[in-house]
C-alpha positions in Angstrom: 28.2 17.1 6.9 29.7 13.9 5.4 27.6 11.6 3.2 27.0 8.9 5.9 25.8 11.5 8.4 23.5 13.1 5.8 22.1 9.6 4.9 21.5 8.9 8.6 19.8 12.2 9.2 17.6 11.9 6.2 16.5 8.5 7.3 15.9 9.6 10.9 13.7 12.5 9.7 11.8 10.3 7.2 11.3 7.5 9.8 10.0 10.0 12.3 7.7 11.8 9.8 6.4 8.7 8.0 6.7 5.9 10.6 3.0 5.5 11.2 2.2 5.6 7.5 4.9 2.9 6.9 3.2 0.7 9.6 -0.2 1.2 7.9 1.3 0.4 4.5 2.9 -2.8 5.9 -0.5 -3.8 7.3 -2.0 -3.3 3.9 0.5 -5.7 2.3 0.9 -8.3 5.0 -1.8 -10.0 7.1 0.5 -12.0 9.4 1.7 -9.9 12.3 5.1 -11.6 12.5 5.7 -11.3 8.8 4.4 -7.7 9.0 7.1 -6.8 11.5 9.7 -8.3 9.2 8.3 -6.3 6.3 8.4 -3.1 8.4 12.1 -3.8 9.2 12.8 -4.5 5.5 11.2 -1.2 4.5 13.3 0.7 7.1 16.5 -1.0 5.9 15.6 -0.2 2.2 14.7 3.3 3.1 18.0 3.9 4.9 20.0 2.4 2.1 18.0 4.4 -0.5 19.0 7.7 1.0 22.6 7.1 -0.2 21.2 7.7 -3.7 18.6 10.3 -3.0 19.1 13.1 -5.4 16.3 15.4 -4.4 14.5 15.4 -7.8 11.3 14.4 -6.0 9.9 15.1 -2.6 11.1 13.1 0.4 7.4 12.0 0.8 7.3 10.6 -2.7 10.7 8.9 -2.2 9.7 7.3 1.0 6.4 5.9 -0.5 8.2 4.7 -3.6 10.8 2.8 -1.6 8.3 1.4 0.8 5.8 0.3 -1.9 8.6 -1.3 -4.0 9.9 -3.2 -0.9 6.4 -4.3 0.1 5.6 -5.4 -3.5 8.8 -7.4 -3.7 7.8 -9.0 -0.3 4.4 -10.0 -1.7 5.8 -11.4 -4.9 8.5 -13.4 -3.1 5.8 -14.9 -0.9 3.5 -15.6 -3.7 5.6 -16.7 -6.7 2.5 -18.4 -8.1 0.0 -15.5 -8.6 -3.0 -17.8 -8.5 -4.1 -16.2 -5.2 -3.9 -12.7 -6.6 -6.6 -11.2 -8.8 -7.0 -8.1 -10.9 -9.2 -5.2 -9.9 -12.1 -6.6 -11.9 -11.9 -10.0 -10.4 -11.9 -9.2 -6.6 -13.6 -12.2 -4.9 -16.7 -11.7 -2.9 -16.0 -11.1 0.8 -16.4 -14.1 3.1 -20.0 -15.0 3.7 -21.5 -15.4 7.2 -20.6 -11.9 8.4 -23.0 -10.7 11.1 -24.6 -7.6 9.5 -24.9 -5.8 12.9 -21.3 -6.6 13.8 -20.0 -5.4 10.4 -21.2 -1.9 11.2 -18.3 -1.5 13.7 -15.4 0.5 12.4 -12.9 -2.2 13.2 -14.7 -4.9 11.3 -15.4 -2.6 8.4 -11.7 -1.8 8.2 -10.8 -5.5 8.3 -13.2 -6.3 5.5 -11.7 -3.5 3.4 -8.2 -4.7 4.1 -9.2 -8.2 3.2 -10.4 -7.0 -0.2 -7.3 -4.9 -0.6 -5.1 -7.9 0.3 -6.5 -9.8 -2.7 -5.6 -7.2 -5.2 -2.5 -7.5 -7.4 0.5 -5.6 -6.1 -0.1 -2.7 -8.5 -3.7 -2.2 -7.6 -2.9 -2.7 -3.9 -0.3 0.0 -4.2 -2.7 2.5 -5.7 -5.4 1.7 -3.2 -3.1 2.1 -0.2 -1.5 5.3 -1.5 -5.0 6.7 -2.0 -6.0 5.7 1.5 -2.9 7.6 2.7 -4.4 10.7 1.1 -2.1 11.1 -1.8 -3.6 12.6 -4.9 -3.4 11.1 -8.4 -0.4 13.1 -9.3 1.6 12.0 -6.2 0.5 8.4 -6.7 1.6 8.7 -10.3 5.1 9.8 -9.2 5.4 6.8 -6.9 3.9 4.2 -9.4 5.1 5.6 -12.7 1.6 5.9 -14.1 0.2 9.1 -15.5 -2.0 11.1 -13.2 -5.0 10.4 -15.6 -4.4 6.7 -15.5 -4.2 6.8 -11.7 -7.4 8.8 -11.5 -9.3 6.3 -13.7 -7.8 3.4 -11.6 -8.9 5.0 -8.4 -12.4 5.6 -9.7 -12.8 2.0 -10.8 -11.1 0.7 -7.6 -13.5 2.7 -5.4 -16.6 1.5 -7.3 -15.6 -2.1 -7.2 -14.4 -2.2 -3.6 -17.6 -0.4 -2.5 -19.8 -2.9 -4.4 -17.9 -5.9 -3.1 -17.8 -4.4 0.4 -21.5 -4.2 0.4 -21.9 -7.7 -1.2 -23.2 -6.4 -4.5 -21.6 -6.2 -8.0 -21.0 -2.9 -9.7 -23.4 -2.1 -12.5 
């Protein structure tokens, strides 16, 4: 099998296996549906290109998430050159007020609230949160982000506590 055919086949298999996860990832990085479609296309292009250099030193899953998150992070940074709208994990703004408590019990609204909080995270914290929501463990997230598994575990613990507190309109103790 020649190199281009191998690249095409790796991409096809990865797109088939991880397509829904890439859609969810793009939704976590981009609120606007039109820009989200562009982001998904950019991720797929980057993924296809990346398989020309894939050396097999990590799993395909790790490779796909690494390429996708790097592409999405670049997308966010290009759109927000001024990071004034981005906050660190400890400075997540309170969710919008005026939510109907009964309506927020629905799964869809709960997901939207969580995504709104995640959208306000810095790209690094957003990446960890989205990978965690995709059921990757700390070691796998560390492979994608370059952090140690211990650092990822601590970040996840803090992220969960802060997001839960902000989600329920209260500050962590």
